[in-house]
C-alpha positions as CSV (number, residue, x, y, z in Angstrom):
1,X,104.0,81.6,122.5
2,X,102.9,84.7,120.4
3,X,102.4,88.3,121.1
4,X,99.2,89.8,120.3
5,X,97.9,93.8,120.0
6,X,98.2,94.1,123.7
7,X,102.3,93.6,124.6
8,X,101.0,91.7,127.9
9,X,98.6,89.4,125.8
10,X,99.5,86.0,125.4
11,X,98.1,83.6,123.1
12,X,99.0,80.0,123.7
13,X,99.4,79.1,120.0
14,X,101.7,75.4,120.3
15,X,100.5,73.3,118.1
16,X,99.8,69.9,119.8
17,X,97.6,72.0,121.8
18,X,95.8,73.7,118.8
19,X,93.4,75.8,120.8
20,X,93.8,77.1,123.9
21,X,92.5,74.7,127.1
22,X,89.2,76.4,129.2
23,X,90.3,75.7,132.8
24,X,88.6,72.5,134.0
25,X,88.1,70.8,130.9
26,X,90.5,67.9,131.2
27,X,88.9,67.3,134.5
28,X,85.2,67.0,132.8
29,X,87.0,64.7,129.8
30,X,88.2,62.4,132.6
31,X,85.0,61.8,134.8
32,X,83.0,61.7,130.9
33,X,85.7,58.1,130.9
34,X,85.6,57.2,134.5
35,X,81.6,56.7,134.3
36,X,80.9,54.3,131.7
37,X,84.2,52.2,133.0
38,X,82.9,52.3,135.9
39,X,79.2,50.8,135.0
40,X,80.9,48.4,132.9
41,X,83.2,47.2,135.5
42,X,79.8,47.2,137.5
43,X,78.1,45.1,135.3
44,X,80.5,42.7,134.9
45,X,80.6,41.8,138.5
46,X,77.0,41.3,138.2
47,X,77.4,39.0,135.0
48,X,80.3,37.2,137.4
49,X,77.9,36.9,140.1
50,X,74.8,36.0,138.3
51,X,76.9,33.4,136.6
52,X,78.8,32.2,139.5
53,X,74.6,31.6,140.9
54,X,73.0,30.5,138.3
55,X,76.3,27.2,138.2
56,X,75.8,27.1,142.2
57,X,72.3,25.7,141.2
58,X,73.3,24.1,138.7
59,X,75.2,22.0,140.7
60,X,72.8,21.7,143.4
61,X,70.0,20.2,140.8
62,X,72.5,17.6,139.9
63,X,72.9,17.1,143.6
64,X,69.6,16.1,144.4
65,X,68.6,12.4,144.5
66,X,65.5,11.3,143.4
67,X,62.2,9.6,145.3
68,X,62.9,5.9,144.8
69,X,59.7,5.0,142.7
70,X,57.4,2.3,143.4
71,X,58.9,0.7,139.5
72,X,61.9,1.0,140.6
73,X,61.8,-1.0,144.1
74,X,61.2,-4.7,144.7
75,X,59.3,-5.3,146.9
76,X,59.5,-8.9,150.0
77,X,58.6,-10.2,152.9
78,X,62.4,-11.2,154.6
79,X,61.4,-12.8,157.8
80,X,57.8,-13.6,159.6
81,X,57.8,-13.0,162.7
82,X,55.6,-14.5,165.5
83,X,54.8,-13.7,169.5
84,X,52.4,-14.6,172.5
85,X,49.0,-13.3,172.2
86,X,47.6,-14.0,169.0
87,X,51.0,-11.3,167.9
88,X,52.0,-11.9,163.8
89,X,54.6,-9.6,161.8
90,X,56.9,-10.0,159.0
91,X,59.7,-7.9,157.9
92,X,59.1,-5.6,154.9
93,X,62.3,-5.3,152.4
94,X,62.3,-2.3,150.0
95,X,65.4,-2.9,147.4
96,X,66.3,-0.6,145.0
97,X,66.4,-1.9,141.5
98,X,66.4,1.2,139.8
99,X,70.0,0.8,138.5
100,X,70.8,5.0,140.3
101,X,70.6,5.7,143.3
102,X,67.7,6.9,145.1
103,X,66.2,8.1,148.6
104,X,63.5,7.0,150.3
105,X,62.0,8.2,153.7
106,X,58.6,7.7,156.0
107,X,56.4,4.9,156.2
108,X,54.8,2.6,153.3
109,X,50.9,2.5,152.9
110,X,49.5,-1.1,153.4
111,X,46.3,-2.5,152.2
112,X,44.6,-6.3,152.4
113,X,43.2,-7.9,149.5
114,X,41.2,-11.6,149.7
115,X,42.3,-14.1,146.7
116,X,40.4,-12.6,143.8
117,X,42.4,-9.2,144.8
118,X,39.1,-7.3,146.1
119,X,40.4,-4.6,148.2
120,X,39.1,-5.9,152.9
121,X,38.5,-2.8,155.3
122,X,41.7,-2.3,156.8
123,X,43.6,0.7,158.8
124,X,47.6,1.4,159.3
125,X,48.6,2.8,162.3
126,X,52.2,4.4,162.0
127,X,55.0,4.0,164.3
128,X,55.8,1.3,167.1
129,X,55.1,-2.3,166.8
130,X,55.3,-5.3,168.6
131,X,58.8,-5.9,167.6
132,X,60.0,-2.8,167.1
133,X,60.2,0.9,168.1
134,X,59.1,3.7,165.6
135,X,63.1,5.2,165.4
136,X,61.4,8.8,163.8
137,X,61.5,9.4,160.3
138,X,65.0,9.8,157.9
139,X,66.1,10.2,154.9
140,X,67.9,7.0,153.6
141,X,70.0,7.0,150.9
142,X,70.0,3.8,148.6
143,X,72.4,2.9,146.2
144,X,71.2,0.3,143.2
145,X,70.6,-2.8,144.9
146,X,70.5,-1.9,148.6
147,X,67.7,-2.6,150.8
148,X,65.6,-0.5,153.4
149,X,63.4,-1.9,156.0
150,X,60.3,-1.3,157.7
151,X,58.4,-3.9,160.7
152,X,54.6,-4.9,160.2
153,X,52.9,-6.5,163.0
154,X,49.3,-7.3,163.6
155,X,47.1,-9.4,165.5
156,X,45.4,-12.9,164.6
157,X,42.7,-14.9,166.0
158,X,41.1,-18.6,164.8
159,X,39.5,-18.8,161.5
160,X,35.9,-17.7,162.1
161,X,36.6,-15.0,164.7
162,X,34.5,-12.3,164.1
163,X,35.7,-8.9,162.3
164,X,38.9,-10.9,161.5
165,X,40.1,-10.5,157.4
166,X,41.9,-13.4,156.2
167,X,44.5,-11.5,154.2
168,X,45.6,-13.7,150.7
169,X,47.4,-10.2,150.0
170,X,49.5,-7.8,151.4
171,X,49.1,-4.5,149.0
172,X,52.7,-1.9,150.0
173,X,52.4,1.3,148.6
174,X,55.9,2.8,149.1
175,X,56.8,6.3,151.1
176,X,55.8,8.9,148.6
177,X,54.7,6.7,146.1
178,X,50.8,6.6,144.5
179,X,51.6,3.3,143.0
180,X,51.6,-0.3,145.0
181,X,53.0,-4.0,145.1
182,X,51.3,-6.7,146.1
183,X,52.6,-9.8,148.2
184,X,51.5,-12.7,149.2
185,X,50.2,-12.9,152.8
186,X,47.8,-15.5,153.5
187,X,46.9,-14.7,157.2
188,X,44.1,-13.7,159.4
189,X,44.0,-9.9,160.6
190,X,41.7,-9.0,163.4
191,X,39.8,-6.1,162.3
192,X,41.9,-5.8,159.4
193,X,44.7,-3.7,161.7
194,X,47.7,-3.1,161.1
195,X,50.8,-1.6,162.2
196,X,54.0,0.2,160.6
197,X,57.5,1.6,161.4
198,X,59.4,3.9,159.0
199,X,61.8,3.3,156.5
200,X,65.5,1.8,158.4
201,X,68.2,0.4,156.9
202,X,67.7,-2.3,158.6
203,X,65.7,-3.3,162.2
204,X,67.7,-5.8,164.6
205,X,64.0,-7.9,165.5
206,X,64.9,-11.6,167.6
């Protein structure tokens, strides 16, 4: 400390301080430092949340199972079905041959063709059939080599019955697809009317 002109006036000459500090200066400096640090911490927290969200989105995308495509399925009629009152039908198998897991959901599309591949007038109803009840749509996850089934039904009369269609081929469009597979059928179908259930892992039909 050093005495100046007035005997009661004291000037701080501590070399570590340089000049006298004004009241509140330290508080203002501390606030200036604290605000940028808080902003930096907030930025880091937001960045961490964003990265976590991106990671979660990436995991969800990886977990999504692709829909089975027509090219990744083999289609066949595994069992022909008979019954009284001119009822006929078949169990339709759709086998995953894609080499990876895929998903199926809903009803296959159906159509009829003659021996030359010409489309015949037909109509398909979705729901119950003569042989099986509609269990409701559900998403099937098929591993490579695994099968799904649907049950097809129609009525047939003798050759030459009015409005009967002699269908040499059955056209099958898998659910959620726009391309089809063609199977040998060789059946008379009254009025070209078909009914089909949604795909399921299996149907028990006697």
